[in-house]
DRENDO-1510 file (C-alpha; in Angstrom, 1 decimal, always signed):
<recs>
REC; n; res; u; v; w
REC; 1; MET; +0.0; +0.0; +0.0 .
REC; 2; MET; +0.9; +3.6; -0.1 .
REC; 3; LYS; +3.1; +5.2; +2.5 .
REC; 4; ASP; +1.3; +6.5; +5.5 .
REC; 5; GLY; -0.4; +9.8; +4.8 .
REC; 6; ALA; +0.0; +9.5; +1.0 .
REC; 7; TYR; -3.5; +8.4; +0.4 .
REC; 8; VAL; -5.9; +9.7; +3.0 .
REC; 9; HIS; -8.7; +10.5; +0.6 .
REC; 10; GLY; -9.6; +9.5; -3.0 .
REC; 11; GLY; -8.1; +11.4; -5.8 .
REC; 12; GLY; -4.4; +11.0; -4.8 .
REC; 13; LEU; -3.3; +10.4; -8.3 .
REC; 14; ASP; +0.0; +12.4; -8.0 .
REC; 15; ALA; +1.1; +10.2; -5.2 .
REC; 16; ALA; +0.2; +7.1; -7.2 .
REC; 17; VAL; +2.1; +8.3; -10.3 .
REC; 18; ALA; +5.2; +9.1; -8.1 .
REC; 19; ARG; +5.2; +5.6; -6.7 .
REC; 20; PHE; +4.0; +3.5; -9.7 .
REC; 21; GLY; +5.1; +5.5; -12.7 .
REC; 22; GLY; +3.4; +6.7; -15.8 .
REC; 23; SER; +1.8; +10.0; -16.4 .
REC; 24; ARG; -1.6; +11.2; -15.2 .
REC; 25; ALA; -3.0; +10.5; -18.6 .
REC; 26; ASP; -2.0; +6.8; -18.4 .
REC; 27; TRP; -4.1; +6.2; -15.2 .
REC; 28; LEU; -7.7; +5.2; -14.7 .
REC; 29; ASP; -8.7; +6.9; -11.5 .
REC; 30; LEU; -11.4; +5.0; -9.7 .
REC; 31; SER; -10.5; +6.2; -6.3 .
REC; 32; THR; -13.2; +8.8; -5.8 .
REC; 33; GLY; -17.0; +8.8; -5.6 .
REC; 34; ILE; -17.2; +11.6; -8.1 .
REC; 35; ASN; -19.2; +11.2; -11.3 .
REC; 36; PRO; -16.7; +10.7; -14.1 .
REC; 37; THR; -19.1; +12.1; -16.7 .
REC; 38; PRO; -19.6; +15.7; -15.6 .
REC; 39; ALA; -22.7; +17.8; -16.3 .
REC; 40; GLY; -22.3; +20.3; -19.0 .
REC; 41; LEU; -21.1; +23.8; -18.0 .
REC; 42; PRO; -23.2; +26.9; -18.8 .
REC; 43; ALA; -21.8; +29.8; -20.8 .
REC; 44; LEU; -20.5; +32.4; -18.3 .
REC; 45; GLY; -20.4; +36.1; -18.9 .
REC; 46; PRO; -17.1; +37.9; -18.4 .
REC; 47; GLU; -18.4; +39.7; -15.3 .
REC; 48; VAL; -18.5; +36.6; -13.2 .
REC; 49; TRP; -14.7; +36.4; -13.7 .
REC; 50; THR; -13.9; +40.1; -13.3 .
REC; 51; CYS; -16.3; +41.3; -10.6 .
REC; 52; LEU; -16.7; +40.3; -7.0 .
REC; 53; PRO; -19.8; +38.1; -6.6 .
REC; 54; ASP; -22.6; +40.3; -5.5 .
REC; 55; ALA; -25.5; +39.4; -3.2 .
REC; 56; GLY; -27.9; +38.9; -6.1 .
REC; 57; LEU; -25.7; +36.1; -7.6 .
REC; 58; GLN; -25.5; +34.4; -4.2 .
REC; 59; THR; -29.2; +34.7; -3.6 .
REC; 60; LYS; -30.0; +33.1; -7.0 .
REC; 61; CYS; -27.7; +30.2; -6.3 .
REC; 62; ILE; -29.1; +29.6; -2.8 .
REC; 63; GLU; -32.7; +29.7; -4.1 .
REC; 64; ALA; -31.7; +27.2; -6.9 .
REC; 65; ALA; -30.3; +24.9; -4.1 .
REC; 66; ARG; -33.5; +25.3; -2.1 .
REC; 67; ARG; -35.6; +24.2; -5.0 .
REC; 68; ALA; -33.3; +21.4; -6.0 .
REC; 69; TYR; -33.0; +19.9; -2.5 .
REC; 70; GLY; -36.7; +20.5; -1.6 .
REC; 71; ALA; -35.8; +22.7; +1.4 .
REC; 72; PRO; -38.7; +24.8; +2.8 .
REC; 73; GLU; -38.7; +28.6; +2.8 .
REC; 74; THR; -38.2; +28.5; +6.6 .
REC; 75; ALA; -34.7; +26.9; +6.1 .
REC; 76; GLY; -31.6; +28.9; +6.3 .
REC; 77; ILE; -29.1; +28.0; +3.6 .
REC; 78; VAL; -25.5; +29.1; +3.3 .
REC; 79; ALA; -23.2; +28.5; +0.3 .
REC; 80; ALA; -19.6; +27.7; +0.9 .
REC; 81; PRO; -16.5; +26.8; -1.2 .
REC; 82; GLY; -17.3; +23.1; -0.9 .
REC; 83; SER; -19.0; +21.2; +1.8 .
REC; 84; GLN; -15.6; +20.4; +3.3 .
REC; 85; ALA; -15.2; +24.0; +4.3 .
REC; 86; LEU; -18.5; +23.8; +6.3 .
REC; 87; ILE; -17.5; +20.4; +7.9 .
REC; 88; SER; -14.2; +22.0; +9.1 .
REC; 89; LEU; -15.8; +25.3; +10.3 .
REC; 90; LEU; -18.9; +24.1; +12.0 .
REC; 91; PRO; -17.3; +22.4; +15.1 .
REC; 92; PHE; -15.6; +25.7; +16.0 .
REC; 93; LEU; -19.0; +27.5; +16.2 .
REC; 94; LEU; -20.6; +25.0; +18.6 .
REC; 95; PRO; -20.1; +24.7; +22.4 .
REC; 96; GLN; -17.5; +22.0; +23.2 .
REC; 97; GLY; -19.1; +18.8; +24.2 .
REC; 98; GLU; -19.6; +15.1; +23.4 .
REC; 99; VAL; -20.1; +14.3; +19.7 .
REC; 100; ALA; -21.3; +10.9; +18.5 .
REC; 101; ILE; -20.4; +10.0; +14.9 .
REC; 102; LEU; -21.8; +6.9; +13.1 .
REC; 103; GLU; -18.6; +5.3; +12.0 .
REC; 104; PRO; -16.6; +4.2; +10.0 .
REC; 105; THR; -17.3; +7.2; +7.8 .
REC; 106; TYR; -15.8; +10.2; +6.1 .
REC; 107; GLY; -12.9; +11.0; +8.5 .
REC; 108; GLU; -13.0; +14.8; +8.3 .
REC; 109; HIS; -16.1; +15.0; +10.5 .
REC; 110; ARG; -14.1; +13.4; +13.4 .
REC; 111; ALA; -11.0; +15.5; +12.5 .
REC; 112; GLY; -12.9; +18.7; +12.6 .
REC; 113; PHE; -14.7; +18.1; +15.9 .
REC; 114; GLU; -11.5; +16.9; +17.6 .
REC; 115; ALA; -9.6; +19.9; +16.3 .
REC; 116; ALA; -12.2; +22.2; +17.9 .
REC; 117; GLY; -11.8; +20.4; +21.3 .
REC; 118; HIS; -14.9; +18.3; +21.3 .
REC; 119; ARG; -15.0; +14.7; +22.8 .
REC; 120; VAL; -15.7; +12.4; +19.9 .
REC; 121; THR; -17.2; +8.9; +20.3 .
REC; 122; GLY; -17.6; +6.6; +17.3 .
REC; 123; ILE; -20.9; +4.6; +17.4 .
REC; 124; GLU; -21.8; +1.6; +15.3 .
REC; 125; THR; -25.6; +2.2; +15.3 .
REC; 126; ILE; -27.7; +5.2; +16.1 .
REC; 127; GLU; -29.3; +3.1; +18.8 .
REC; 128; GLY; -26.0; +3.2; +20.5 .
REC; 129; LEU; -26.1; +7.0; +21.1 .
REC; 130; PRO; -24.3; +7.9; +24.3 .
REC; 131; ASP; -26.4; +9.6; +27.0 .
REC; 132; GLY; -24.2; +12.7; +27.0 .
REC; 133; ALA; -24.0; +13.3; +23.3 .
REC; 134; GLN; -25.1; +16.8; +22.3 .
REC; 135; ILE; -24.1; +16.5; +18.6 .
REC; 136; THR; -24.6; +13.5; +16.4 .
REC; 137; VAL; -23.2; +13.1; +12.9 .
REC; 138; VAL; -24.6; +10.7; +10.3 .
REC; 139; VAL; -23.4; +10.4; +6.7 .
REC; 140; ASN; -26.3; +9.2; +4.5 .
REC; 141; PRO; -25.7; +7.3; +2.3 .
REC; 142; ASN; -22.5; +6.5; +4.1 .
REC; 143; ASN; -19.0; +6.8; +2.7 .
REC; 144; PRO; -17.3; +4.3; +2.3 .
REC; 145; ASP; -19.6; +1.4; +2.9 .
REC; 146; GLY; -22.8; +2.6; +1.3 .
REC; 147; ARG; -24.8; +2.1; +4.5 .
REC; 148; ARG; -28.3; +3.7; +4.4 .
REC; 149; THR; -30.0; +5.2; +7.4 .
REC; 150; GLY; -33.8; +5.2; +6.8 .
REC; 151; ARG; -35.7; +8.5; +7.0 .
REC; 152; GLU; -37.9; +7.2; +9.8 .
REC; 153; ALA; -34.8; +6.4; +11.9 .
REC; 154; LEU; -33.3; +9.8; +11.2 .
REC; 155; VAL; -36.5; +11.6; +12.1 .
REC; 156; ALA; -36.6; +9.7; +15.4 .
REC; 157; LEU; -32.9; +10.6; +16.0 .
REC; 158; LEU; -33.7; +14.3; +15.3 .
REC; 159; GLY; -36.4; +14.1; +17.9 .
REC; 160; GLU; -34.0; +12.8; +20.4 .
REC; 161; MET; -31.4; +15.5; +19.7 .
REC; 162; GLN; -34.1; +18.1; +20.0 .
REC; 163; ARG; -35.1; +16.8; +23.4 .
REC; 164; ARG; -31.5; +17.2; +24.4 .
REC; 165; GLY; -31.2; +20.6; +23.0 .
REC; 166; GLY; -28.5; +19.3; +20.7 .
REC; 167; LEU; -27.8; +19.1; +17.0 .
REC; 168; LEU; -28.1; +16.4; +14.3 .
REC; 169; VAL; -25.7; +16.8; +11.4 .
REC; 170; VAL; -26.6; +14.8; +8.3 .
REC; 171; ASP; -24.0; +14.7; +5.5 .
REC; 172; GLU; -25.9; +14.1; +2.3 .
REC; 173; ALA; -22.9; +14.4; -0.1 .
REC; 174; PHE; -24.0; +11.3; -2.0 .
REC; 175; ALA; -27.8; +11.8; -1.6 .
REC; 176; ASP; -28.4; +13.4; -4.9 .
REC; 177; ALA; -28.1; +9.9; -6.4 .
REC; 178; MET; -30.5; +8.5; -3.8 .
REC; 179; PRO; -32.9; +11.3; -3.1 .
REC; 180; GLY; -35.3; +9.1; -1.2 .
REC; 181; LEU; -32.9; +9.1; +1.7 .
REC; 182; SER; -32.7; +12.9; +2.1 .
REC; 183; ILE; -34.2; +14.8; +4.9 .
REC; 184; ALA; -33.4; +18.2; +3.4 .
REC; 185; ASP; -37.1; +18.9; +3.2 .
REC; 186; MET; -36.9; +19.1; +7.0 .
REC; 187; ALA; -34.2; +21.8; +7.0 .
REC; 188; GLY; -35.1; +24.7; +9.2 .
REC; 189; GLU; -36.3; +22.4; +12.0 .
REC; 190; PRO; -34.5; +23.1; +15.3 .
REC; 191; GLY; -31.5; +21.0; +15.9 .
REC; 192; LEU; -30.9; +19.9; +12.3 .
REC; 193; LEU; -28.1; +20.7; +9.8 .
REC; 194; VAL; -27.9; +19.0; +6.4 .
REC; 195; HIS; -24.7; +19.2; +4.3 .
REC; 196; ARG; -25.1; +19.0; +0.5 .
REC; 197; SER; -22.4; +19.0; -2.2 .
REC; 198; LEU; -22.6; +19.9; -5.9 .
REC; 199; GLY; -19.4; +18.2; -6.9 .
REC; 200; LYS; -20.0; +14.4; -6.6 .
REC; 201; PHE; -23.3; +13.9; -8.4 .
REC; 202; TYR; -22.7; +16.4; -11.1 .
REC; 203; GLY; -19.0; +15.5; -11.5 .
REC; 204; LEU; -18.0; +19.1; -10.8 .
REC; 205; ALA; -15.8; +18.7; -7.7 .
REC; 206; GLY; -13.4; +21.3; -8.9 .
REC; 207; VAL; -16.1; +24.0; -8.8 .
REC; 208; ARG; -15.9; +23.8; -4.9 .
REC; 209; LEU; -19.5; +24.5; -4.0 .
REC; 210; GLY; -21.4; +23.1; -1.1 .
REC; 211; PHE; -24.4; +24.1; +1.1 .
REC; 212; ALA; -25.5; +23.9; +4.7 .
REC; 213; LEU; -29.3; +23.7; +5.1 .
REC; 214; THR; -30.2; +24.5; +8.7 .
REC; 215; THR; -32.0; +27.0; +10.9 .
REC; 216; PRO; -31.8; +30.6; +9.8 .
REC; 217; GLY; -29.8; +31.4; +13.0 .
REC; 218; LEU; -27.1; +28.8; +12.5 .
REC; 219; ALA; -26.9; +29.6; +8.8 .
REC; 220; GLU; -26.3; +33.2; +9.6 .
REC; 221; THR; -23.6; +32.3; +12.1 .
REC; 222; LEU; -21.9; +30.2; +9.4 .
REC; 223; ARG; -22.3; +32.9; +6.8 .
REC; 224; ARG; -20.7; +35.5; +9.1 .
REC; 225; ARG; -17.7; +33.3; +9.8 .
REC; 226; LEU; -17.2; +32.5; +6.2 .
REC; 227; GLY; -17.0; +36.2; +5.5 .
REC; 228; PRO; -17.9; +38.1; +2.3 .
REC; 229; TRP; -17.3; +36.6; -1.2 .
REC; 230; ALA; -16.6; +33.1; +0.2 .
REC; 231; VAL; -17.8; +31.5; -3.0 .
REC; 232; SER; -16.5; +32.6; -6.3 .
REC; 233; GLY; -18.7; +34.1; -9.0 .
REC; 234; PRO; -18.1; +31.3; -11.5 .
REC; 235; ALA; -19.0; +28.7; -8.9 .
REC; 236; LEU; -22.2; +30.5; -8.0 .
REC; 237; ALA; -23.2; +30.9; -11.6 .
REC; 238; ILE; -22.4; +27.3; -12.4 .
REC; 239; GLY; -24.3; +26.1; -9.4 .
REC; 240; THR; -27.3; +28.2; -10.2 .
REC; 241; ALA; -27.5; +26.9; -13.8 .
REC; 242; VAL; -26.9; +23.2; -12.9 .
REC; 243; LEU; -29.2; +23.1; -9.9 .
REC; 244; SER; -32.0; +24.9; -11.7 .
REC; 245; SER; -32.2; +22.3; -14.5 .
REC; 246; ALA; -34.4; +19.3; -13.7 .
REC; 247; GLY; -33.5; +17.9; -17.1 .
REC; 248; THR; -29.8; +17.9; -16.2 .
REC; 249; ARG; -30.5; +16.2; -12.9 .
REC; 250; GLU; -32.6; +13.5; -14.5 .
REC; 251; ALA; -30.0; +12.9; -17.3 .
REC; 252; VAL; -27.2; +12.6; -14.7 .
REC; 253; ALA; -29.2; +10.2; -12.6 .
REC; 254; ARG; -29.9; +7.9; -15.7 .
REC; 255; ASP; -26.2; +8.0; -16.7 .
REC; 256; LEU; -25.1; +7.1; -13.1 .
REC; 257; GLU; -27.5; +4.1; -13.1 .
REC; 258; LYS; -25.8; +2.8; -16.2 .
REC; 259; GLN; -22.3; +3.4; -14.8 .
REC; 260; ALA; -23.1; +1.6; -11.6 .
REC; 261; GLN; -24.6; -1.4; -13.4 .
REC; 262; ARG; -21.3; -1.7; -15.5 .
REC; 263; ARG; -19.2; -1.3; -12.4 .
REC; 264; ASP; -21.1; -3.9; -10.4 .
REC; 265; GLN; -21.1; -6.4; -13.2 .
REC; 266; VAL; -17.3; -6.1; -13.5 .
REC; 267; LEU; -16.8; -6.6; -9.8 .
REC; 268; ALA; -19.2; -9.6; -9.7 .
REC; 269; LYS; -17.5; -11.3; -12.6 .
REC; 270; ALA; -14.2; -10.9; -10.8 .
REC; 271; GLY; -15.7; -12.7; -7.8 .
REC; 272; LEU; -15.3; -9.7; -5.4 .
REC; 273; ARG; -17.7; -9.6; -2.5 .
REC; 274; LEU; -19.7; -6.4; -2.5 .
REC; 275; LEU; -19.8; -4.8; +1.0 .
REC; 276; GLY; -22.0; -1.9; +0.0 .
REC; 277; GLU; -22.6; +0.5; -2.8 .
REC; 278; THR; -24.3; +3.7; -4.0 .
REC; 279; PRO; -24.7; +4.8; -7.6 .
REC; 280; LEU; -21.4; +6.6; -7.3 .
REC; 281; PHE; -19.1; +4.0; -5.7 .
REC; 282; ALA; -18.9; +0.4; -4.5 .
REC; 283; THR; -16.8; -1.0; -1.7 .
REC; 284; VAL; -15.6; -4.7; -1.7 .
REC; 285; GLU; -14.4; -6.8; +1.2 .
REC; 286; THR; -11.5; -9.1; +0.6 .
REC; 287; GLN; -8.6; -10.3; +2.7 .
REC; 288; LYS; -6.4; -9.5; -0.3 .
REC; 289; ALA; -7.4; -5.8; -0.6 .
REC; 290; GLY; -3.9; -4.5; -0.1 .
REC; 291; ASP; -2.5; -6.9; -2.7 .
REC; 292; LEU; -5.3; -6.0; -5.1 .
REC; 293; PHE; -4.7; -2.3; -4.6 .
REC; 294; GLY; -1.1; -2.6; -5.4 .
REC; 295; ALA; -1.6; -4.9; -8.4 .
REC; 296; LEU; -4.1; -2.5; -9.9 .
REC; 297; CYS; -1.8; +0.4; -9.3 .
REC; 298; ARG; +1.0; -1.5; -11.2 .
REC; 299; ARG; -1.6; -1.5; -14.1 .
REC; 300; HIS; -2.2; +2.2; -13.5 .
REC; 301; ILE; -5.7; +1.8; -12.1 .
REC; 302; LEU; -6.2; +3.7; -8.8 .
REC; 303; THR; -8.7; +2.5; -6.2 .
REC; 304; ARG; -9.3; +3.6; -2.6 .
REC; 305; PRO; -7.8; +1.6; +0.3 .
REC; 306; PHE; -8.5; +2.2; +4.0 .
REC; 307; SER; -5.9; +2.2; +6.8 .
REC; 308; TYR; -8.6; +1.3; +9.3 .
REC; 309; ARG; -10.0; -1.6; +7.3 .
REC; 310; LEU; -7.3; -3.4; +5.4 .
REC; 311; ASP; -9.9; -5.8; +3.9 .
REC; 312; TRP; -11.8; -3.0; +2.2 .
REC; 313; LEU; -11.3; -1.5; -1.3 .
REC; 314; ARG; -13.5; +1.1; -2.9 .
REC; 315; PHE; -14.2; +1.4; -6.6 .
REC; 316; GLY; -15.5; +4.5; -8.3 .
REC; 317; ASN; -17.4; +4.3; -11.6 .
REC; 318; PRO; -15.8; +3.6; -14.9 .
REC; 319; ARG; -17.2; +6.3; -17.2 .
REC; 320; ASP; -17.9; +4.0; -20.2 .
REC; 321; GLU; -17.7; +0.5; -21.6 .
REC; 322; ALA; -14.0; +1.0; -22.6 .
REC; 323; GLU; -13.0; +1.9; -19.0 .
REC; 324; ALA; -15.1; -0.9; -17.6 .
REC; 325; ALA; -13.4; -3.3; -20.0 .
REC; 326; ARG; -10.0; -2.0; -18.9 .
REC; 327; LEU; -10.9; -2.7; -15.2 .
REC; 328; ALA; -12.3; -6.1; -16.1 .
REC; 329; GLY; -9.1; -7.0; -17.9 .
REC; 330; ALA; -6.9; -5.9; -15.1 .
REC; 331; LEU; -8.9; -7.8; -12.5 .
REC; 332; GLY; -8.7; -10.9; -14.7 .
REC; 333; ASP; -5.0; -10.6; -15.0 .
REC; 334; VAL; -4.6; -10.3; -11.2 .
REC; 335; ALA; -6.8; -13.4; -10.7 .
REC; 336; ARG; -4.6; -15.4; -13.2 .
REC; 337; GLU; -1.5; -14.2; -11.4 .
REC; 338; ASP; -2.9; -15.6; -8.1 .
REC; 339; CYS; -3.8; -19.0; -9.7 .
REC; 340; PRO; -0.8; -20.0; -11.8 .
</recs>
């Protein structure tokens, strides 16, 4: 596997090239859960590049997000340069206390709360919520194992956090592809914050645009701490156009369904046990995950290993039949190497 720290998140292609050779163009990067077929970009006027983004541009983007995510008018929504910025900032705005995180999951939630001085407890089920927890974090659907937490369970958990005077944080970075899981329509309820991300579903991670959907008061606190012009004009304009288009959303969803079918067929044919999946990634469980990661890297195919689960390997989506065939061929080669 990679040296410690070289591959904490997906997308570490430069580190892979440095160790296994080739150029970036030689590699098939399946290490992220980002749609490899991005939505089309709108034409942008020169003013979005040359002027500071004014309040009107931000308002248009936030209202497009409200409609796209089904958030009510009572919800406060703040735009940020990626949901990661919000994940890192939020813990510093909350009173220090005990935080329960449904784990294993996206590690930056724990990192952010620990950096802000909170006591963090990992829980395996939401039924295992510690008595003293004032903040609970659930990623839904979960990254990296695809675990789903049903809406009824989340609503009940929200009720518990409200009784405690606490906060439920639901990270819905992958929920665009599985909208039935979302509780964004409840944003504005006391004690709830929902993270949403533009980049993964639409394949536009480089735009760096994310949203927090919460109470107006907490949204205003986040907005003040982010400061003026936190999101670039191009990002706001792209977000407005993409989120306003129901046709784009439906076309992306259809394409992701095809991508996921190709991906899962390749993994099944290779005899890999599927631990969990979403339309944007699949995670397999195998005692040879480390060996498989390295063997695929030698064939310039990058996947996502996990230091805390050495038997897990996550695969993003091949963009088309050609990429799926390349992955299938590589997996077949590896299997033949193991069975001389």
